[in-house]
C-alpha positions in Angstrom: 236.7 112.5 193.1 233.7 112.9 195.3 234.5 112.0 198.9 231.5 113.3 200.8 227.7 113.7 200.4 225.9 116.9 201.1 223.5 117.0 204.1 220.5 117.0 201.7 221.8 113.9 199.9 222.5 112.1 203.2 218.9 112.8 204.3 217.5 111.4 201.1 219.8 108.3 201.2 218.8 107.0 204.6 220.3 103.5 204.7 221.7 102.2 201.5 223.7 99.4 199.8 226.7 100.3 197.7 229.2 98.6 195.4 232.8 99.1 194.6 234.0 98.0 191.2 237.1 97.9 189.1 237.0 101.0 186.9 238.5 99.1 183.9 236.5 95.9 184.0 233.5 97.3 185.9 233.5 94.0 187.9 232.3 94.5 191.5 234.9 93.6 194.2 233.1 94.8 197.3 229.5 95.2 198.5 228.6 97.1 201.7 225.8 99.0 203.4 225.8 102.1 205.5 224.4 105.6 206.2 225.8 109.0 205.8 229.3 109.0 204.3 230.1 105.4 205.1 230.5 104.6 201.4 233.6 106.8 201.3 235.3 105.5 204.4 237.1 102.7 202.4 239.1 105.2 200.4 241.1 105.9 203.6 241.2 102.3 204.9 244.8 101.3 205.8 243.8 97.8 207.1 245.6 94.7 205.8 242.5 93.4 203.9 242.0 92.4 200.3 239.4 95.2 199.9 241.8 97.9 201.2 244.7 96.5 199.2 242.6 96.6 196.0 241.6 100.2 196.6 245.2 101.3 197.4 246.4 99.6 194.2 244.0 101.5 192.1 244.8 104.8 193.7 248.6 104.3 193.4 248.1 103.8 189.7 246.1 107.0 189.3 242.7 105.3 189.1 239.6 105.6 191.1 237.3 102.7 192.1 233.9 103.0 190.6 231.5 103.6 193.5 227.8 103.1 192.9 224.8 103.1 195.2 222.8 99.9 194.5 219.7 100.9 196.3 218.8 103.6 198.9 216.0 105.0 201.0 216.0 101.9 203.1 215.6 101.2 206.8 218.5 99.4 208.5 217.1 95.9 208.5 216.1 96.1 204.8 219.6 97.4 203.9 221.2 94.4 205.7 219.0 92.0 203.7 219.7 93.7 200.4 223.4 93.6 201.2 223.2 89.8 201.9 221.3 89.2 198.7 223.8 91.1 196.6 226.8 89.3 198.1 225.1 85.9 197.5 224.2 86.9 193.9 227.7 88.1 193.0 229.3 85.2 195.0 231.6 85.9 197.9 234.5 84.2 196.1 234.4 87.0 193.5 234.4 89.7 196.1 236.8 91.1 198.7 234.1 90.8 201.4 235.4 88.6 204.2 232.0 87.3 205.3 228.6 86.9 203.8 225.9 89.4 204.6 223.8 89.7 207.7 221.6 86.6 208.1 222.4 85.5 204.6 221.4 81.9 205.5 217.9 83.2 206.4 217.4 85.9 203.8 220.1 85.3 201.2 220.0 83.7 197.8 217.5 80.8 197.6 215.6 79.0 194.9 211.8 79.6 194.7 211.3 75.9 195.5 213.4 76.1 198.7 211.7 79.3 199.8 208.3 77.7 199.4 209.4 74.6 201.3 210.8 76.9 204.1 207.4 78.4 204.8 204.9 75.9 203.4 206.4 72.5 203.1 204.6 69.1 202.8 205.1 66.8 205.8 206.7 63.4 205.2 204.9 60.9 207.5 206.3 57.5 208.4 203.5 55.7 206.5 204.5 57.6 203.3 208.0 56.2 203.4 208.6 53.2 201.1 212.4 53.1 201.3 214.9 52.5 204.1 216.1 55.9 205.1 218.7 57.6 207.3 218.3 61.3 208.1 221.2 63.5 209.0 220.7 67.0 210.4 223.5 69.1 208.9 225.2 72.0 210.7 224.4 75.6 211.1 227.0 76.5 208.4 224.4 75.4 205.8 223.5 78.0 203.2 221.0 77.7 200.3 223.8 79.1 198.2 225.9 76.0 198.6 227.0 74.2 195.5 225.8 70.6 195.1 229.4 69.4 195.8 229.6 71.6 199.0 226.3 70.3 200.3 227.4 66.7 199.6 230.7 67.2 201.4 228.9 68.8 204.3 226.4 65.9 204.6 228.7 62.9 204.2 231.0 63.2 207.2 231.9 62.9 210.0 229.2 61.1 212.0 229.0 58.9 215.0 226.8 56.2 213.6 225.9 52.6 214.1 227.6 51.7 210.8 225.8 48.4 210.4 222.4 50.2 210.7 223.7 53.0 208.4 224.5 50.4 205.7 221.0 49.1 205.8 219.6 52.5 204.6 218.8 52.9 200.9 219.1 56.6 201.0 220.5 59.4 203.2 218.5 62.6 203.6 220.3 65.9 204.3 218.1 67.8 206.7 218.4 71.5 207.7 215.9 73.3 209.8 213.5 70.4 209.5 213.5 70.4 205.7 215.1 67.7 203.4 217.7 69.6 201.3 219.0 66.7 199.3 218.8 62.9 198.9 221.8 60.7 198.4 222.1 57.1 197.4 225.0 55.7 199.4 227.6 53.3 198.0 229.2 52.6 201.4 230.4 53.9 204.7 234.1 54.3 205.6 236.1 55.3 208.7 236.4 59.1 209.2 239.1 60.6 207.0 239.3 57.7 204.7 237.8 59.2 201.5 238.5 62.9 201.7 241.3 65.0 203.1 240.9 65.2 206.9 240.8 68.8 208.2 243.5 69.5 210.8 241.0 70.6 213.4 239.1 67.4 213.2 241.8 65.5 215.0 241.5 62.1 216.5 237.7 62.3 217.1 237.1 62.1 213.4 238.7 58.7 213.2 236.1 57.5 215.7 233.4 58.5 213.2 232.2 57.5 209.8 231.6 59.1 206.4 229.8 57.9 203.3 230.5 57.9 199.6 227.6 58.1 197.2 225.7 60.3 194.7 222.5 62.3 194.4 219.6 60.0 194.1 217.7 59.4 190.9 215.1 62.1 190.2 211.9 60.0 191.2 213.5 59.4 194.6 214.5 63.0 195.0 211.0 64.1 194.3 209.6 61.7 196.8 211.6 63.1 199.7 213.4 66.4 198.8 212.0 69.6 200.3 209.6 67.7 202.6 209.2 68.6 206.2 210.7 66.0 208.6 211.0 68.2 211.7 208.7 65.9 213.6 211.3 63.1 213.4 213.5 65.3 215.6 211.4 66.3 218.6 212.2 69.4 220.7 215.3 68.7 222.8 216.5 65.9 220.6 220.3 66.2 220.5 221.2 63.5 218.0 221.7 64.5 214.4 220.9 61.0 213.2 217.5 59.3 212.6 217.1 55.8 211.2 213.9 54.7 209.5 214.7 51.2 208.4 
């Protein structure tokens, strides 16, 4: 079992991204990046982590993890981006990585439509709006790799809102970095913690907030607002995550 690269190989590799896989199923269980002999360091890892436990299990049973270099000859920043993309593509739930890759929210998996909107989106002006809207700026934990359900759960609660005004809105727009990520038709608003399991850390403050129940809007409505630039509705220094356009 190879445990070190030669100096000539190390020079050729520069920064690289590597994958550890199960030797029987060939399913990846860890993605990393490094230089030199970093790829082999995990074979000696004694930490109490899923990755280390998986490797120790294989070695105890006389097996070796399949170690592959995904791409090499990179600079450090490019290696970080490739690592993030690989983790997003494989799905962190299927890996023993404990966190997503470097700046995966910025450079990770993203649809071509979302990417175009990020750099060249069409502005939504107030005179273009024909519905009663409520915009919600969602948190920094947003990722383009979120499932539709994850994005819905992130958007719908908990918020300090004027519930009577909120109920006037036909649609709620989920906004991240000034771009509308999804459009929801709301059935109703409820006190915080009433319609999904309250997280322990939310505490009493959540009960002073509200959450909505609804569904993704019909496609013609989505096309009207989704992936539009609404950053101008939240001017610099604006602290509130809520904007009403009723």
